[in-house]
C-alpha positions as CSV (number, residue, x, y, z in Angstrom):
1,M,3.4,-2.9,-0.3
2,A,1.3,-3.0,-3.6
3,F,-0.8,0.2,-4.3
4,F,-2.9,1.1,-7.3
5,W,-4.5,4.9,-8.5
6,K,-6.2,6.6,-11.2
7,D,-3.9,8.9,-13.2
8,E,-5.5,12.0,-14.6
9,H,-6.8,10.5,-17.4
10,G,-8.6,7.4,-15.5
11,T,-6.0,5.3,-16.4
12,R,-5.0,2.8,-13.6
13,Q,-1.6,3.0,-12.3
14,E,0.3,0.7,-10.0
15,D,3.9,0.2,-8.3
16,I,5.0,-1.5,-5.1
17,G,7.0,0.1,-2.2
18,L,8.5,-0.5,1.1
19,T,6.4,0.6,4.2
20,R,7.2,2.1,7.0
21,D,4.6,3.5,9.9
22,V,1.6,1.0,9.4
23,S,-1.1,1.1,11.4
24,V,-5.4,1.0,11.1
25,S,-5.2,5.1,10.4
26,G,-2.5,4.9,7.9
27,A,1.2,4.4,6.4
28,Y,4.0,5.8,4.8
29,I,5.4,4.0,1.6
30,F,8.6,4.4,-0.1
31,A,8.5,4.2,-4.1
32,K,9.7,5.1,-7.1
33,N,6.6,6.3,-7.9
34,T,4.0,8.1,-6.5
35,P,0.3,9.2,-6.7
36,P,-0.3,12.3,-6.6
37,L,-1.4,14.2,-3.6
38,H,-5.1,13.7,-2.5
39,S,-5.9,11.1,-4.8
40,T,-7.4,7.9,-3.8
41,I,-5.1,5.2,-3.8
42,R,-5.7,0.8,-3.0
43,L,-3.5,-1.0,-1.0
44,K,-2.2,-4.6,-0.7
45,A,0.0,-6.3,1.2
46,P,0.9,-10.0,2.0
47,L,1.8,-11.3,5.5
48,P,3.3,-14.8,7.2
49,S,0.6,-16.4,8.9
50,G,3.3,-16.1,11.8
51,Q,2.5,-19.8,12.8
52,I,3.3,-23.6,11.2
53,G,1.5,-24.8,8.9
54,G,-0.8,-21.5,8.8
55,R,-2.2,-19.6,5.9
56,P,-0.6,-16.3,5.3
57,L,-2.5,-13.6,5.5
58,L,-3.4,-10.5,3.5
59,I,-3.9,-6.9,3.9
60,A,-6.2,-4.9,1.7
61,G,-7.7,-1.3,2.2
62,G,-7.8,2.1,0.8
63,G,-7.5,5.6,1.6
64,R,-6.1,9.3,0.3
65,V,-2.4,10.4,-0.1
66,V,-2.1,13.1,2.3
67,R,1.8,13.9,1.8
68,V,4.5,13.1,-1.0
69,E,8.3,13.7,-0.7
70,L,11.6,13.8,-2.5
71,V,14.0,11.2,-0.8
72,S,17.4,9.6,-1.0
73,G,18.2,5.8,-1.4
74,E,16.8,3.5,-3.5
75,Y,13.6,4.7,-3.6
76,S,13.0,7.8,-4.7
77,A,10.1,9.3,-3.2
78,G,7.9,8.4,-0.2
79,F,4.2,9.1,0.8
80,A,1.9,9.1,3.2
81,V,-1.8,8.0,3.3
82,A,-4.8,7.9,5.2
83,V,-6.3,4.7,5.5
84,K,-9.8,4.9,5.2
85,H,-10.5,1.6,5.5
86,L,-8.4,-1.7,6.0
87,V,-9.3,-5.5,5.9
88,I,-7.0,-8.3,7.3
89,R,-7.9,-12.2,5.6
90,R,-6.5,-15.6,5.3
91,V,-5.3,-15.9,1.9
92,E,-7.3,-19.0,1.1
93,E,-5.6,-22.3,-0.7
94,Q,-4.5,-22.5,-4.6
95,P,-6.6,-25.7,-5.7
């Protein structure tokens, strides 16, 4: 999952992470860089269509970081986000 936020100077930051426990109300994301606690973030992740010949799907949304933790392994941290809005749509074919 890709995620985006603005730092304390208003500069757009972004990273990608491994998502676990995804629901319509929240998610937990393992990442090398995390947004600060209480920051507002945007999320985006592609999903396969699940059917032969179907178009892939895109999940997009936003929310607020409610927990940040140090973790061990490939990713050095993880964070929980409370989702405020979420949209799932089909990805349109490119010309």
